[in-house]
C-alpha positions as CSV (number, residue, x, y, z in Angstrom):
1,X,7.0,48.7,1.9
2,X,3.8,48.1,0.2
3,X,5.4,45.7,-2.6
4,X,7.3,44.0,0.6
5,X,4.4,42.9,2.3
6,X,2.6,41.4,-0.9
7,X,5.8,39.4,-2.0
8,X,6.0,38.0,2.2
9,X,2.1,37.4,2.1
10,X,3.1,35.7,-1.6
11,X,6.0,33.9,0.4
12,X,3.9,32.9,3.1
13,X,1.1,31.4,1.0
14,X,3.7,29.7,-1.3
15,X,5.2,27.9,1.9
16,X,2.2,26.7,3.2
17,X,0.9,25.2,0.3
18,X,4.3,23.3,-0.7
19,X,4.2,21.9,2.8
20,X,0.3,20.9,2.3
21,X,1.6,19.1,-0.9
22,X,4.3,17.5,0.9
23,X,2.0,16.2,3.9
24,X,-0.2,14.7,1.1
25,X,2.5,13.0,-0.3
26,X,3.6,11.9,2.9
27,X,0.1,10.7,3.9
28,X,0.1,8.8,0.7
29,X,3.1,6.7,1.6
30,X,1.9,5.8,5.2
31,X,2.1,2.4,5.4
32,X,4.1,1.4,2.6
33,X,7.0,-0.7,3.1
34,X,10.0,-1.2,0.5
35,X,11.5,-4.2,0.3
36,X,14.8,-4.8,-0.8
37,X,13.9,-8.4,-2.3
38,X,10.3,-9.2,-3.2
39,X,8.7,-10.9,-0.5
40,X,7.1,-14.5,-1.9
41,X,3.5,-13.8,-2.3
42,X,2.6,-17.4,-1.6
43,X,4.6,-17.6,1.5
44,X,3.0,-14.3,3.1
45,X,-0.6,-15.5,2.5
46,X,0.4,-19.1,4.2
47,X,1.9,-17.0,7.0
48,X,-1.5,-14.8,7.2
49,X,-3.5,-17.9,7.6
50,X,-1.3,-19.4,10.1
51,X,-1.6,-16.3,12.4
52,X,-5.7,-16.0,12.4
53,X,-7.6,-18.7,14.2
54,X,-9.7,-20.7,11.9
55,X,-9.0,-24.2,13.3
56,X,-12.4,-24.9,14.2
57,X,-13.8,-24.9,11.1
58,X,-13.2,-28.5,9.8
59,X,-14.8,-27.8,6.3
60,X,-11.8,-25.6,5.5
61,X,-9.0,-26.4,3.0
62,X,-5.2,-26.6,3.9
63,X,-3.6,-23.5,4.3
64,X,-1.4,-24.4,1.2
65,X,-4.5,-25.1,-0.9
66,X,-6.4,-22.2,0.0
67,X,-2.5,-19.8,-0.3
68,X,-2.4,-21.6,-4.2
69,X,-5.8,-20.4,-4.8
70,X,-5.5,-16.8,-3.9
71,X,-1.9,-16.8,-5.6
72,X,-3.7,-18.0,-8.7
73,X,-6.3,-15.1,-8.7
74,X,-3.6,-12.6,-7.7
75,X,-1.6,-13.6,-10.8
76,X,-4.8,-13.6,-12.8
77,X,-5.5,-10.4,-11.7
78,X,-2.2,-8.9,-12.6
79,X,-2.2,-10.4,-16.2
80,X,-5.6,-8.7,-16.6
81,X,-4.3,-5.1,-15.7
82,X,-1.1,-5.6,-17.7
83,X,-3.2,-6.2,-20.9
84,X,-5.3,-3.2,-20.6
């Protein structure tokens, strides 16, 4: 009977640890969207710029120019990461 209780406690501990690890894994994927077709980054940047209200600033460049600069820097970072 004593061995049974030890095995039962071990089983409960392992089950608890398993669910804890699964929860951490799911929390890590929280907010992650899987796209079947990759979204064009430049268009997503333009969409984000159009959704915010920056029309009141006259000295800003156009959304296309800002998107082009952002895309260039993101592409540059990808190349730096791949070279490491």
